[in-house]
C-alpha positions as CSV (number, residue, x, y, z in Angstrom):
1,X,-23.0,32.3,68.3
2,X,-24.0,32.7,64.7
3,X,-20.6,31.6,63.5
4,X,-20.9,28.3,65.4
5,X,-24.2,27.7,63.7
6,X,-22.6,28.4,60.3
7,X,-19.7,26.0,61.0
8,X,-22.1,23.3,62.1
9,X,-24.1,23.8,58.9
10,X,-21.0,23.6,56.8
11,X,-20.0,20.3,58.5
12,X,-23.5,18.9,58.0
13,X,-23.3,20.0,54.3
14,X,-20.0,18.3,53.7
15,X,-21.0,15.1,55.4
16,X,-24.4,15.0,53.6
17,X,-22.7,15.6,50.2
18,X,-19.9,13.1,50.8
19,X,-22.4,10.4,51.8
20,X,-25.2,11.4,49.5
21,X,-23.3,10.8,46.3
22,X,-22.8,7.2,45.3
23,X,-23.4,7.2,41.5
24,X,-19.8,7.1,40.4
25,X,-18.8,4.5,43.0
26,X,-21.5,2.2,41.8
27,X,-20.7,2.9,38.1
28,X,-17.0,2.2,38.8
29,X,-17.8,-1.1,40.4
30,X,-20.2,-2.1,37.7
31,X,-17.6,-1.3,35.1
32,X,-14.9,-3.1,36.9
33,X,-16.7,-6.4,37.4
34,X,-16.8,-7.5,33.8
35,X,-13.2,-6.3,33.2
36,X,-12.0,-8.1,36.4
37,X,-13.7,-11.3,35.3
38,X,-12.2,-11.1,31.8
39,X,-8.7,-10.4,33.2
40,X,-9.2,-12.7,36.3
41,X,-7.9,-9.9,38.5
42,X,-9.2,-7.7,41.3
43,X,-7.1,-4.8,40.2
44,X,-9.8,-3.2,38.0
45,X,-12.3,-3.3,40.9
46,X,-9.8,-1.6,43.2
47,X,-8.9,1.0,40.5
48,X,-12.4,1.8,39.3
49,X,-14.0,1.5,42.7
50,X,-11.6,3.9,44.4
51,X,-11.6,6.3,41.4
52,X,-15.4,6.4,41.5
53,X,-15.4,7.0,45.2
54,X,-12.9,9.8,44.9
55,X,-15.0,11.5,42.2
56,X,-18.1,11.3,44.4
57,X,-16.3,12.8,47.3
58,X,-14.8,15.6,45.2
59,X,-18.1,16.5,43.7
60,X,-19.8,16.5,47.1
61,X,-17.1,18.8,48.6
62,X,-17.3,21.1,45.6
63,X,-21.0,21.5,45.9
64,X,-20.7,22.2,49.6
65,X,-18.0,24.9,48.9
66,X,-20.2,26.5,46.3
67,X,-23.1,26.6,48.7
68,X,-20.9,28.1,51.4
69,X,-19.5,30.8,49.0
70,X,-23.0,31.8,47.9
71,X,-24.1,32.0,51.6
72,X,-21.1,34.2,52.4
73,X,-21.8,36.5,49.5
74,X,-25.4,37.0,50.6
75,X,-24.2,37.8,54.1
76,X,-21.6,40.2,52.8
77,X,-24.2,41.9,50.6
78,X,-26.5,42.2,53.5
79,X,-23.8,43.8,55.6
80,X,-22.9,46.2,52.9
81,X,-26.5,47.2,52.4
82,X,-27.0,47.8,56.2
83,X,-23.8,49.8,56.4
84,X,-24.9,51.9,53.4
85,X,-28.2,52.5,55.0
86,X,-26.5,53.7,58.2
87,X,-24.7,56.4,56.4
């Protein structure tokens, strides 16, 4: 039962981090608009927009993985402490 709660929390974390980061997406679009107007092309918008979105997603997933690793280390330390106390 506890593992299902952990899995649900990890999924919530990844969704929240993936949707919560938008800075690089906006920055990419803002950078691409003047370049696209100057070149009269939508290619910079596509390139910078997708690159910014990918950076946002990668940063969100990395933060979630870091939180999960810290949580797992705490659980492991608690288990080791309880097993040491048992002996």
